mmCIF file of the C-alpha atoms, coordinates in Angstrom:
data_MODEL
# 
_entry.id   MODEL 
# 
loop_
_atom_site.group_PDB 
_atom_site.id 
_atom_site.type_symbol 
_atom_site.label_atom_id 
_atom_site.label_alt_id 
_atom_site.label_comp_id 
_atom_site.label_asym_id 
_atom_site.label_entity_id 
_atom_site.label_seq_id 
_atom_site.pdbx_PDB_ins_code 
_atom_site.Cartn_x 
_atom_site.Cartn_y 
_atom_site.Cartn_z 
_atom_site.occupancy 
_atom_site.B_iso_or_equiv 
_atom_site.pdbx_formal_charge 
_atom_site.auth_seq_id 
_atom_site.auth_comp_id 
_atom_site.auth_asym_id 
_atom_site.auth_atom_id 
_atom_site.pdbx_PDB_model_num 
ATOM 1   C CA . UNK A 1 1   ? 14.800  -6.967  11.906  1.00 0.00 ? 1   UNK A CA 1 
ATOM 2   C CA . UNK A 1 2   ? 14.015  -3.488  13.024  1.00 0.00 ? 2   UNK A CA 1 
ATOM 3   C CA . UNK A 1 3   ? 12.327  -1.389  10.305  1.00 0.00 ? 3   UNK A CA 1 
ATOM 4   C CA . UNK A 1 4   ? 12.238  1.956   12.141  1.00 0.00 ? 4   UNK A CA 1 
ATOM 5   C CA . UNK A 1 5   ? 13.519  3.193   15.469  1.00 0.00 ? 5   UNK A CA 1 
ATOM 6   C CA . UNK A 1 6   ? 11.204  6.024   16.357  1.00 0.00 ? 6   UNK A CA 1 
ATOM 7   C CA . UNK A 1 7   ? 9.682   7.255   19.541  1.00 0.00 ? 7   UNK A CA 1 
ATOM 8   C CA . UNK A 1 8   ? 6.290   8.099   18.104  1.00 0.00 ? 8   UNK A CA 1 
ATOM 9   C CA . UNK A 1 9   ? 4.213   6.176   15.541  1.00 0.00 ? 9   UNK A CA 1 
ATOM 10  C CA . UNK A 1 10  ? 1.456   8.578   15.082  1.00 0.00 ? 10  UNK A CA 1 
ATOM 11  C CA . UNK A 1 11  ? -0.034  9.526   11.734  1.00 0.00 ? 11  UNK A CA 1 
ATOM 12  C CA . UNK A 1 12  ? -2.683  11.787  10.486  1.00 0.00 ? 12  UNK A CA 1 
ATOM 13  C CA . UNK A 1 13  ? -5.007  11.419  7.485   1.00 0.00 ? 13  UNK A CA 1 
ATOM 14  C CA . UNK A 1 14  ? -6.566  14.472  6.070   1.00 0.00 ? 14  UNK A CA 1 
ATOM 15  C CA . UNK A 1 15  ? -8.734  14.298  2.930   1.00 0.00 ? 15  UNK A CA 1 
ATOM 16  C CA . UNK A 1 16  ? -7.809  17.461  1.094   1.00 0.00 ? 16  UNK A CA 1 
ATOM 17  C CA . UNK A 1 17  ? -8.590  17.026  -2.609  1.00 0.00 ? 17  UNK A CA 1 
ATOM 18  C CA . UNK A 1 18  ? -6.348  19.064  -4.845  1.00 0.00 ? 18  UNK A CA 1 
ATOM 19  C CA . UNK A 1 19  ? -5.562  21.449  -1.935  1.00 0.00 ? 19  UNK A CA 1 
ATOM 20  C CA . UNK A 1 20  ? -1.979  21.687  -2.998  1.00 0.00 ? 20  UNK A CA 1 
ATOM 21  C CA . UNK A 1 21  ? -2.671  22.483  -6.549  1.00 0.00 ? 21  UNK A CA 1 
ATOM 22  C CA . UNK A 1 22  ? -5.724  24.773  -6.473  1.00 0.00 ? 22  UNK A CA 1 
ATOM 23  C CA . UNK A 1 23  ? -6.075  27.691  -4.060  1.00 0.00 ? 23  UNK A CA 1 
ATOM 24  C CA . UNK A 1 24  ? -8.995  27.328  -1.648  1.00 0.00 ? 24  UNK A CA 1 
ATOM 25  C CA . UNK A 1 25  ? -11.828 29.667  -1.568  1.00 0.00 ? 25  UNK A CA 1 
ATOM 26  C CA . UNK A 1 26  ? -12.170 31.895  1.449   1.00 0.00 ? 26  UNK A CA 1 
ATOM 27  C CA . UNK A 1 27  ? -13.943 30.084  4.348   1.00 0.00 ? 27  UNK A CA 1 
ATOM 28  C CA . UNK A 1 28  ? -13.002 26.550  3.328   1.00 0.00 ? 28  UNK A CA 1 
ATOM 29  C CA . UNK A 1 29  ? -11.723 24.306  6.098   1.00 0.00 ? 29  UNK A CA 1 
ATOM 30  C CA . UNK A 1 30  ? -10.081 20.849  6.234   1.00 0.00 ? 30  UNK A CA 1 
ATOM 31  C CA . UNK A 1 31  ? -11.164 18.241  8.692   1.00 0.00 ? 31  UNK A CA 1 
ATOM 32  C CA . UNK A 1 32  ? -9.033  15.501  10.333  1.00 0.00 ? 32  UNK A CA 1 
ATOM 33  C CA . UNK A 1 33  ? -10.988 12.293  9.738   1.00 0.00 ? 33  UNK A CA 1 
ATOM 34  C CA . UNK A 1 34  ? -8.596  9.808   11.304  1.00 0.00 ? 34  UNK A CA 1 
ATOM 35  C CA . UNK A 1 35  ? -5.637  9.690   13.707  1.00 0.00 ? 35  UNK A CA 1 
ATOM 36  C CA . UNK A 1 36  ? -3.500  6.621   13.292  1.00 0.00 ? 36  UNK A CA 1 
ATOM 37  C CA . UNK A 1 37  ? -2.419  5.212   16.636  1.00 0.00 ? 37  UNK A CA 1 
ATOM 38  C CA . UNK A 1 38  ? -0.187  2.284   15.691  1.00 0.00 ? 38  UNK A CA 1 
ATOM 39  C CA . UNK A 1 39  ? -2.724  -0.450  16.212  1.00 0.00 ? 39  UNK A CA 1 
ATOM 40  C CA . UNK A 1 40  ? -4.792  0.745   13.181  1.00 0.00 ? 40  UNK A CA 1 
ATOM 41  C CA . UNK A 1 41  ? -1.576  1.732   11.289  1.00 0.00 ? 41  UNK A CA 1 
ATOM 42  C CA . UNK A 1 42  ? 1.206   4.239   11.383  1.00 0.00 ? 42  UNK A CA 1 
ATOM 43  C CA . UNK A 1 43  ? 2.807   6.541   8.751   1.00 0.00 ? 43  UNK A CA 1 
ATOM 44  C CA . UNK A 1 44  ? 0.191   6.717   6.045   1.00 0.00 ? 44  UNK A CA 1 
ATOM 45  C CA . UNK A 1 45  ? 1.957   6.152   2.866   1.00 0.00 ? 45  UNK A CA 1 
ATOM 46  C CA . UNK A 1 46  ? 1.093   7.912   -0.340  1.00 0.00 ? 46  UNK A CA 1 
ATOM 47  C CA . UNK A 1 47  ? -2.269  8.675   -1.996  1.00 0.00 ? 47  UNK A CA 1 
ATOM 48  C CA . UNK A 1 48  ? -5.725  7.211   -1.560  1.00 0.00 ? 48  UNK A CA 1 
ATOM 49  C CA . UNK A 1 49  ? -7.630  5.256   -4.135  1.00 0.00 ? 49  UNK A CA 1 
ATOM 50  C CA . UNK A 1 50  ? -11.444 5.331   -4.373  1.00 0.00 ? 50  UNK A CA 1 
ATOM 51  C CA . UNK A 1 51  ? -12.804 1.849   -4.503  1.00 0.00 ? 51  UNK A CA 1 
ATOM 52  C CA . UNK A 1 52  ? -15.864 0.550   -6.169  1.00 0.00 ? 52  UNK A CA 1 
ATOM 53  C CA . UNK A 1 53  ? -17.806 0.893   -3.009  1.00 0.00 ? 53  UNK A CA 1 
ATOM 54  C CA . UNK A 1 54  ? -17.058 4.660   -2.828  1.00 0.00 ? 54  UNK A CA 1 
ATOM 55  C CA . UNK A 1 55  ? -14.692 4.309   0.157   1.00 0.00 ? 55  UNK A CA 1 
ATOM 56  C CA . UNK A 1 56  ? -11.036 5.450   -0.039  1.00 0.00 ? 56  UNK A CA 1 
ATOM 57  C CA . UNK A 1 57  ? -8.274  2.845   0.267   1.00 0.00 ? 57  UNK A CA 1 
ATOM 58  C CA . UNK A 1 58  ? -4.761  3.454   1.387   1.00 0.00 ? 58  UNK A CA 1 
ATOM 59  C CA . UNK A 1 59  ? -1.755  1.901   3.058   1.00 0.00 ? 59  UNK A CA 1 
ATOM 60  C CA . UNK A 1 60  ? 0.417   2.599   6.157   1.00 0.00 ? 60  UNK A CA 1 
ATOM 61  C CA . UNK A 1 61  ? 3.984   1.860   6.102   1.00 0.00 ? 61  UNK A CA 1 
ATOM 62  C CA . UNK A 1 62  ? 4.037   0.698   9.625   1.00 0.00 ? 62  UNK A CA 1 
ATOM 63  C CA . UNK A 1 63  ? 1.639   -0.221  12.351  1.00 0.00 ? 63  UNK A CA 1 
ATOM 64  C CA . UNK A 1 64  ? -1.146  -2.830  12.551  1.00 0.00 ? 64  UNK A CA 1 
ATOM 65  C CA . UNK A 1 65  ? -1.256  -6.011  14.372  1.00 0.00 ? 65  UNK A CA 1 
ATOM 66  C CA . UNK A 1 66  ? 0.892   -8.228  12.134  1.00 0.00 ? 66  UNK A CA 1 
ATOM 67  C CA . UNK A 1 67  ? 4.155   -9.670  13.550  1.00 0.00 ? 67  UNK A CA 1 
ATOM 68  C CA . UNK A 1 68  ? 5.317   -6.624  15.463  1.00 0.00 ? 68  UNK A CA 1 
ATOM 69  C CA . UNK A 1 69  ? 8.409   -8.399  16.709  1.00 0.00 ? 69  UNK A CA 1 
ATOM 70  C CA . UNK A 1 70  ? 9.734   -9.009  13.174  1.00 0.00 ? 70  UNK A CA 1 
ATOM 71  C CA . UNK A 1 71  ? 8.940   -5.443  12.118  1.00 0.00 ? 71  UNK A CA 1 
ATOM 72  C CA . UNK A 1 72  ? 10.338  -3.832  15.255  1.00 0.00 ? 72  UNK A CA 1 
ATOM 73  C CA . UNK A 1 73  ? 7.693   -2.774  17.733  1.00 0.00 ? 73  UNK A CA 1 
ATOM 74  C CA . UNK A 1 74  ? 5.632   -1.041  15.114  1.00 0.00 ? 74  UNK A CA 1 
ATOM 75  C CA . UNK A 1 75  ? 3.922   -3.663  12.897  1.00 0.00 ? 75  UNK A CA 1 
ATOM 76  C CA . UNK A 1 76  ? 4.537   -4.392  9.251   1.00 0.00 ? 76  UNK A CA 1 
ATOM 77  C CA . UNK A 1 77  ? 1.971   -1.987  7.782   1.00 0.00 ? 77  UNK A CA 1 
ATOM 78  C CA . UNK A 1 78  ? -1.789  -2.057  6.862   1.00 0.00 ? 78  UNK A CA 1 
ATOM 79  C CA . UNK A 1 79  ? -4.244  -1.619  4.109   1.00 0.00 ? 79  UNK A CA 1 
ATOM 80  C CA . UNK A 1 80  ? -7.111  0.518   5.293   1.00 0.00 ? 80  UNK A CA 1 
ATOM 81  C CA . UNK A 1 81  ? -10.393 1.862   3.960   1.00 0.00 ? 81  UNK A CA 1 
ATOM 82  C CA . UNK A 1 82  ? -12.062 5.039   5.126   1.00 0.00 ? 82  UNK A CA 1 
ATOM 83  C CA . UNK A 1 83  ? -15.508 6.322   4.338   1.00 0.00 ? 83  UNK A CA 1 
ATOM 84  C CA . UNK A 1 84  ? -16.156 10.021  3.505   1.00 0.00 ? 84  UNK A CA 1 
ATOM 85  C CA . UNK A 1 85  ? -17.558 10.333  7.058   1.00 0.00 ? 85  UNK A CA 1 
ATOM 86  C CA . UNK A 1 86  ? -14.294 9.109   8.575   1.00 0.00 ? 86  UNK A CA 1 
ATOM 87  C CA . UNK A 1 87  ? -15.166 5.503   9.519   1.00 0.00 ? 87  UNK A CA 1 
ATOM 88  C CA . UNK A 1 88  ? -11.775 3.684   9.385   1.00 0.00 ? 88  UNK A CA 1 
ATOM 89  C CA . UNK A 1 89  ? -11.553 -0.097  8.752   1.00 0.00 ? 89  UNK A CA 1 
ATOM 90  C CA . UNK A 1 90  ? -8.360  -2.073  8.630   1.00 0.00 ? 90  UNK A CA 1 
ATOM 91  C CA . UNK A 1 91  ? -8.677  -4.316  5.634   1.00 0.00 ? 91  UNK A CA 1 
ATOM 92  C CA . UNK A 1 92  ? -5.381  -6.144  5.997   1.00 0.00 ? 92  UNK A CA 1 
ATOM 93  C CA . UNK A 1 93  ? -2.452  -6.339  8.391   1.00 0.00 ? 93  UNK A CA 1 
ATOM 94  C CA . UNK A 1 94  ? 0.856   -7.317  6.780   1.00 0.00 ? 94  UNK A CA 1 
ATOM 95  C CA . UNK A 1 95  ? 2.966   -9.960  8.601   1.00 0.00 ? 95  UNK A CA 1 
ATOM 96  C CA . UNK A 1 96  ? 6.437   -9.830  6.996   1.00 0.00 ? 96  UNK A CA 1 
ATOM 97  C CA . UNK A 1 97  ? 5.829   -13.263 5.308   1.00 0.00 ? 97  UNK A CA 1 
ATOM 98  C CA . UNK A 1 98  ? 3.511   -11.616 2.809   1.00 0.00 ? 98  UNK A CA 1 
ATOM 99  C CA . UNK A 1 99  ? 5.413   -8.326  2.784   1.00 0.00 ? 99  UNK A CA 1 
ATOM 100 C CA . UNK A 1 100 ? 6.145   -5.285  4.932   1.00 0.00 ? 100 UNK A CA 1 
ATOM 101 C CA . UNK A 1 101 ? 5.898   -1.479  4.355   1.00 0.00 ? 101 UNK A CA 1 
ATOM 102 C CA . UNK A 1 102 ? 3.292   -1.508  1.538   1.00 0.00 ? 102 UNK A CA 1 
ATOM 103 C CA . UNK A 1 103 ? 3.319   1.176   -1.136  1.00 0.00 ? 103 UNK A CA 1 
ATOM 104 C CA . UNK A 1 104 ? 0.160   2.957   -2.449  1.00 0.00 ? 104 UNK A CA 1 
ATOM 105 C CA . UNK A 1 105 ? -2.472  0.782   -4.099  1.00 0.00 ? 105 UNK A CA 1 
ATOM 106 C CA . UNK A 1 106 ? -3.701  0.440   -7.764  1.00 0.00 ? 106 UNK A CA 1 
ATOM 107 C CA . UNK A 1 107 ? -7.356  -0.304  -8.415  1.00 0.00 ? 107 UNK A CA 1 
ATOM 108 C CA . UNK A 1 108 ? -7.069  -2.289  -11.681 1.00 0.00 ? 108 UNK A CA 1 
ATOM 109 C CA . UNK A 1 109 ? -9.644  -2.889  -14.365 1.00 0.00 ? 109 UNK A CA 1 
ATOM 110 C CA . UNK A 1 110 ? -10.325 -6.399  -13.038 1.00 0.00 ? 110 UNK A CA 1 
ATOM 111 C CA . UNK A 1 111 ? -11.732 -4.857  -9.910  1.00 0.00 ? 111 UNK A CA 1 
ATOM 112 C CA . UNK A 1 112 ? -8.857  -5.913  -7.559  1.00 0.00 ? 112 UNK A CA 1 
ATOM 113 C CA . UNK A 1 113 ? -6.197  -3.797  -5.762  1.00 0.00 ? 113 UNK A CA 1 
ATOM 114 C CA . UNK A 1 114 ? -2.566  -4.387  -6.558  1.00 0.00 ? 114 UNK A CA 1 
ATOM 115 C CA . UNK A 1 115 ? 0.426   -3.202  -4.788  1.00 0.00 ? 115 UNK A CA 1 
ATOM 116 C CA . UNK A 1 116 ? 4.123   -3.865  -3.880  1.00 0.00 ? 116 UNK A CA 1 
ATOM 117 C CA . UNK A 1 117 ? 5.933   -3.844  -0.478  1.00 0.00 ? 117 UNK A CA 1 
ATOM 118 C CA . UNK A 1 118 ? 9.306   -2.435  0.181   1.00 0.00 ? 118 UNK A CA 1 
ATOM 119 C CA . UNK A 1 119 ? 10.356  -5.333  2.517   1.00 0.00 ? 119 UNK A CA 1 
ATOM 120 C CA . UNK A 1 120 ? 9.301   -8.744  3.629   1.00 0.00 ? 120 UNK A CA 1 
ATOM 121 C CA . UNK A 1 121 ? 8.388   -11.735 1.603   1.00 0.00 ? 121 UNK A CA 1 
ATOM 122 C CA . UNK A 1 122 ? 10.418  -14.871 1.116   1.00 0.00 ? 122 UNK A CA 1 
ATOM 123 C CA . UNK A 1 123 ? 13.704  -13.018 0.683   1.00 0.00 ? 123 UNK A CA 1 
ATOM 124 C CA . UNK A 1 124 ? 13.002  -9.764  2.675   1.00 0.00 ? 124 UNK A CA 1 
ATOM 125 C CA . UNK A 1 125 ? 13.282  -7.938  -0.541  1.00 0.00 ? 125 UNK A CA 1 
ATOM 126 C CA . UNK A 1 126 ? 9.618   -7.066  -0.967  1.00 0.00 ? 126 UNK A CA 1 
ATOM 127 C CA . UNK A 1 127 ? 6.576   -8.512  -2.719  1.00 0.00 ? 127 UNK A CA 1 
ATOM 128 C CA . UNK A 1 128 ? 3.866   -7.775  -5.370  1.00 0.00 ? 128 UNK A CA 1 
ATOM 129 C CA . UNK A 1 129 ? 0.373   -8.593  -4.179  1.00 0.00 ? 129 UNK A CA 1 
ATOM 130 C CA . UNK A 1 130 ? -3.300  -8.598  -5.164  1.00 0.00 ? 130 UNK A CA 1 
ATOM 131 C CA . UNK A 1 131 ? -6.068  -7.709  -2.762  1.00 0.00 ? 131 UNK A CA 1 
ATOM 132 C CA . UNK A 1 132 ? -9.708  -8.543  -3.472  1.00 0.00 ? 132 UNK A CA 1 
ATOM 133 C CA . UNK A 1 133 ? -12.424 -6.056  -2.592  1.00 0.00 ? 133 UNK A CA 1 
ATOM 134 C CA . UNK A 1 134 ? -13.384 -8.582  0.186   1.00 0.00 ? 134 UNK A CA 1 
ATOM 135 C CA . UNK A 1 135 ? -9.875  -8.286  1.713   1.00 0.00 ? 135 UNK A CA 1 
ATOM 136 C CA . UNK A 1 136 ? -8.252  -11.578 0.589   1.00 0.00 ? 136 UNK A CA 1 
ATOM 137 C CA . UNK A 1 137 ? -4.496  -10.913 -0.103  1.00 0.00 ? 137 UNK A CA 1 
ATOM 138 C CA . UNK A 1 138 ? -2.486  -13.053 -2.519  1.00 0.00 ? 138 UNK A CA 1 
ATOM 139 C CA . UNK A 1 139 ? 1.232   -12.668 -2.844  1.00 0.00 ? 139 UNK A CA 1 
ATOM 140 C CA . UNK A 1 140 ? 1.975   -12.752 -6.639  1.00 0.00 ? 140 UNK A CA 1 
ATOM 141 C CA . UNK A 1 141 ? 5.740   -12.295 -6.556  1.00 0.00 ? 141 UNK A CA 1 
ATOM 142 C CA . UNK A 1 142 ? 8.642   -12.244 -4.091  1.00 0.00 ? 142 UNK A CA 1 
ATOM 143 C CA . UNK A 1 143 ? 11.619  -10.113 -5.080  1.00 0.00 ? 143 UNK A CA 1 
ATOM 144 C CA . UNK A 1 144 ? 15.086  -11.696 -4.344  1.00 0.00 ? 144 UNK A CA 1 
ATOM 145 C CA . UNK A 1 145 ? 17.603  -8.939  -5.252  1.00 0.00 ? 145 UNK A CA 1 
ATOM 146 C CA . UNK A 1 146 ? 18.586  -10.862 -8.312  1.00 0.00 ? 146 UNK A CA 1 
ATOM 147 C CA . UNK A 1 147 ? 15.309  -9.832  -10.003 1.00 0.00 ? 147 UNK A CA 1 
ATOM 148 C CA . UNK A 1 148 ? 14.774  -6.564  -8.115  1.00 0.00 ? 148 UNK A CA 1 
ATOM 149 C CA . UNK A 1 149 ? 14.053  -5.466  -4.590  1.00 0.00 ? 149 UNK A CA 1 
ATOM 150 C CA . UNK A 1 150 ? 12.707  -2.729  -2.402  1.00 0.00 ? 150 UNK A CA 1 
ATOM 151 C CA . UNK A 1 151 ? 10.043  -1.198  -4.528  1.00 0.00 ? 151 UNK A CA 1 
ATOM 152 C CA . UNK A 1 152 ? 9.260   2.349   -3.346  1.00 0.00 ? 152 UNK A CA 1 
ATOM 153 C CA . UNK A 1 153 ? 6.579   3.367   -5.773  1.00 0.00 ? 153 UNK A CA 1 
ATOM 154 C CA . UNK A 1 154 ? 3.071   2.566   -6.655  1.00 0.00 ? 154 UNK A CA 1 
ATOM 155 C CA . UNK A 1 155 ? 2.030   0.382   -9.630  1.00 0.00 ? 155 UNK A CA 1 
ATOM 156 C CA . UNK A 1 156 ? 0.390   1.465   -12.873 1.00 0.00 ? 156 UNK A CA 1 
ATOM 157 C CA . UNK A 1 157 ? -1.745  -0.229  -15.436 1.00 0.00 ? 157 UNK A CA 1 
ATOM 158 C CA . UNK A 1 158 ? -1.372  0.211   -19.163 1.00 0.00 ? 158 UNK A CA 1 
ATOM 159 C CA . UNK A 1 159 ? -4.228  1.959   -21.040 1.00 0.00 ? 159 UNK A CA 1 
ATOM 160 C CA . UNK A 1 160 ? -5.368  -1.273  -22.649 1.00 0.00 ? 160 UNK A CA 1 
ATOM 161 C CA . UNK A 1 161 ? -6.136  -2.736  -19.250 1.00 0.00 ? 161 UNK A CA 1 
ATOM 162 C CA . UNK A 1 162 ? -3.085  -4.959  -19.000 1.00 0.00 ? 162 UNK A CA 1 
ATOM 163 C CA . UNK A 1 163 ? -0.485  -5.589  -17.726 1.00 0.00 ? 163 UNK A CA 1 
ATOM 164 C CA . UNK A 1 164 ? 0.487   -3.978  -14.410 1.00 0.00 ? 164 UNK A CA 1 
ATOM 165 C CA . UNK A 1 165 ? 3.872   -2.194  -14.409 1.00 0.00 ? 165 UNK A CA 1 
ATOM 166 C CA . UNK A 1 166 ? 6.197   -1.147  -11.620 1.00 0.00 ? 166 UNK A CA 1 
ATOM 167 C CA . UNK A 1 167 ? 9.707   -0.515  -10.776 1.00 0.00 ? 167 UNK A CA 1 
ATOM 168 C CA . UNK A 1 168 ? 12.011  -1.562  -7.948  1.00 0.00 ? 168 UNK A CA 1 
ATOM 169 C CA . UNK A 1 169 ? 14.972  0.234   -6.464  1.00 0.00 ? 169 UNK A CA 1 
ATOM 170 C CA . UNK A 1 170 ? 17.446  -2.634  -6.735  1.00 0.00 ? 170 UNK A CA 1 
ATOM 171 C CA . UNK A 1 171 ? 18.919  -2.757  -10.274 1.00 0.00 ? 171 UNK A CA 1 
ATOM 172 C CA . UNK A 1 172 ? 16.108  -0.492  -11.463 1.00 0.00 ? 172 UNK A CA 1 
ATOM 173 C CA . UNK A 1 173 ? 14.206  -3.488  -12.696 1.00 0.00 ? 173 UNK A CA 1 
ATOM 174 C CA . UNK A 1 174 ? 10.874  -3.222  -14.494 1.00 0.00 ? 174 UNK A CA 1 
ATOM 175 C CA . UNK A 1 175 ? 9.085   -6.352  -13.186 1.00 0.00 ? 175 UNK A CA 1 
ATOM 176 C CA . UNK A 1 176 ? 6.275   -6.510  -15.876 1.00 0.00 ? 176 UNK A CA 1 
ATOM 177 C CA . UNK A 1 177 ? 7.474   -9.887  -17.070 1.00 0.00 ? 177 UNK A CA 1 
ATOM 178 C CA . UNK A 1 178 ? 8.067   -11.162 -13.602 1.00 0.00 ? 178 UNK A CA 1 
ATOM 179 C CA . UNK A 1 179 ? 4.323   -11.336 -12.582 1.00 0.00 ? 179 UNK A CA 1 
ATOM 180 C CA . UNK A 1 180 ? 2.189   -10.375 -15.538 1.00 0.00 ? 180 UNK A CA 1 
ATOM 181 C CA . UNK A 1 181 ? 1.106   -13.913 -16.264 1.00 0.00 ? 181 UNK A CA 1 
ATOM 182 C CA . UNK A 1 182 ? 0.236   -14.705 -12.680 1.00 0.00 ? 182 UNK A CA 1 
ATOM 183 C CA . UNK A 1 183 ? -2.464  -12.144 -12.492 1.00 0.00 ? 183 UNK A CA 1 
ATOM 184 C CA . UNK A 1 184 ? -4.395  -13.603 -15.398 1.00 0.00 ? 184 UNK A CA 1 
ATOM 185 C CA . UNK A 1 185 ? -3.577  -10.872 -18.032 1.00 0.00 ? 185 UNK A CA 1 
ATOM 186 C CA . UNK A 1 186 ? -2.540  -12.390 -21.298 1.00 0.00 ? 186 UNK A CA 1 
ATOM 187 C CA . UNK A 1 187 ? -1.928  -10.721 -24.668 1.00 0.00 ? 187 UNK A CA 1 
# 
């Protein structure tokens, strides 16, 4: 399967907090911290989440080193962390079996990151996953079009700390009941 046919897989990450919403004072500048080159990710996807270690975590829709043949020539996407000084670390490379094209992450109250992928998994319809701060990824759920597919948005957590909610594009399914019990949150 080819996920994207593009001649360039470059991306750029600029940390610019609230720059769109609040006018900058005269003399302020923004600095490029990282240039994605394909191997370390491509097409940064969505917002960054500050982790418990103070680093910023995010996803790239493509790139990385996981199964480039099955995700075109571009890789299936990555989860990365970046320090405020610009030190980039690839935390996880998706490999199509565990998902492809991850959406932005959620740092949940249990200290783990959660997310969904747009593609990949057992039925190539996307997955829901948990990532520990140490970088261990667990697939919690595989979409199969009968229960939703192709999630294009980040997840959210209820104010009481449970459960995690999200939506998928296929049939506009809310998948709360699909994986809530698998992540250890019970009413």
